[in-house]
C-alpha positions, 0 to 999 in steps of 0.5 A: 534325100535322093531325088531325080536331079533333072526336075527342080523340087519347086511348085510352079504354075504357068497355066490354070489347073488343068491347063489347055494341053491337059484339057485337050488330052482329057477330051481324047481320053473321054473318047477312048477310055471307058467312063468307068475308069475314074480320074480325080484330077485331069492333069496329064503328067509328062515327067515326075521326080521326088515330090514334083509332078510336071504336067504337059503344060509345064506346071509343077505340082507338089505330090501329096498322093504318091500315086496312092502310096506307090512312089514312096521313094519318089518318082523316077527314083535313081536306083529303081530306074537304074536297075529296071533299065539294066534288066530291060537290057537283059530280058523282059519276061520268061514267066517264073513258072516256066524258066525262073530268074534270080530277081524273083528269088532275090525279092522274096529273100528281101521280103522274108528278111524284112517282114515282121517275125523271125520265123521261117518264111516263104513268099510268092509274087503277083501283080497287084494288091488285090491279087495278093489278097486273093492269093492270101485267102486261097493259101489260108483256106488251103492250109486250114481246110476251112472256108469262112473269111472275116473282114471289117467295117470300112475295109478296102481290099481290092476290086476283084470279085473276092476282094470286093466281097471283102471291101466294105464301101459300096460306091464306087467299088461294089455298086452293080457288080454283084453277086460277090464271093460267098462265105465272107463275113464283116465285123465291127471295126475299132474306129476311135472317132466313131466308136459308139461306146466309152472311148476309155474301154474301146479296146475291150468293148470292140474285141468283145463285139468282134469275138461275140459276133464271129462266135454267133454268126460264123463259128470259130472252127469254120474261119480260115482267115481274119484279114485286116489293114493295120491302118485302114486306107480307103476307109479313112486312115483309121488307126485302131486303138493300141492293143486291139490289133494284138488281141485279134491276132492272139485270138486267131492263134488260139483258134487256129485261124490265119491272121492276114495283115493287108499292108498293101497301102501301109507297108514299106516304111510308109508309117514309120516302120517297115510295116504298120503292124510292127508298131505294136509288135504284131506278127501276122501269119501272112502279110500282103504287100504291093504299092510301095514295093517297087517304086511305081512298077507293078508288083505284089507279094504274099509273105508268110509262115513257111508251113502255111505258104508251103501247104499249097500244091505245086502250081497252085500259086502263080500267074503269067506276069507275077514277079515280072523281072523288070518289076523285081529289079525295080523293087530291089532298087526301091528297097535299097533306097529305103534302107540307105535313106532310112525312110522309116525315120523320114516318115516319122519326121513327116508325121511330126510336120503334118501333125503340127500344121494340121493341128494349127488348122484344126484350132482355127476351123472346128470342121476338123473332127479328127487328125489321125494316121501314122508316119507319112500316112496322115489324114483329117476327118471333116465334119459339120461344126460341133458334130460328127456328121460327115461333110463330104461336100466341104472335103471335096471343096478343100481338095479341089481348091488345093488341086487348083493351087498345085497340090495333089491331094486325095480324099477317102473314107466310107463317108467321103469326108476324109482328106488324106496325105501320102507324100513321097518319103523323099520329099523335102521340108520346103515342099512339105511346108509349101504344100501345107500352107496351101492346104491351110489356105484352102480351108480358109477359102472354103470356109470364108 
């Protein structure tokens, strides 16, 4: 795997975590930055490459977060850096809606080629995942002439007003920020670990619960779009049972409803396919992407059926910075890396390593209620022994212990009891193994 050769791919701790320089910087941050901007681990990064973050104190941390699934090709990926630097030398901005440039078009061509389905497609570029989701809803409403939007329990779609309405989790995303956008409806999610009914009939039962609720509460004829993360991210890496997603997509087609796959976190090779919905052969009408698209540069997109995307009037879509040329150049470098390194295959290798090691931890500690995920998007749900009662305190403790030993880990889940793993797809096996050793030791320590 190709990484930044200037940073040794090894963990190294020279101070406590966080170190004195990071602590000093954090005091400056608290004096200058809004308290509303949360920081999970106040370790201030100076350099990064591959699977390693180097902080201002000289510590080298193993990155199991990838900036929340953003640096999938590794931090400072050579092709991303090269193409972005070249673009910086040429120009930094014109606004595509004023005087366009080839880089925007080239990214759209790649998206139309790589996203699921062989139908004719169009793309539009934006700045963030939330912005992509918001525009996907705009497009669906414009195309159908309908207004209702259906989302799911445990969903996360962003922090703008409309995307907060789509997002299920109140704290910290929605608390005190209402009222939210209207005509948004939430339906039950097929969550295998927590489904209250028969696990053997979950696909049929969850689908029936969904269709019955939409019919009774909204009316199919009023629904513009159904939006879902094929694997839910912030909700806890919930993987719906095989067949359920396909049934939802088919029901949408039968009822003239736009099926939107939010692949902001699960896209771009993260789950072992280019996009998570490919695992079941599901072809969305619209797909939203961001995060891993540009190797760390801010870029997002909506890609979909040409007749839907082209239904919007000229200048109905766009934005000053959407599809910035430097970000587009970075995306072309990231996609080239994904293709040349065969990163979907690498994600599957990472899954195998994680499943084996997490399974060993689960055999030792009965606090792990569920191991789930796909590719390099893996998680464990932590519960009180012998129950399904969430244990957010233990989850936070294990994450904290791992962080203190130089492994950057993230928590998630509606109940705050999911430990999630999103390593760069270019991380080597030695770092993966060492990081998992530390995760295992953190469980041992937290439970001793």
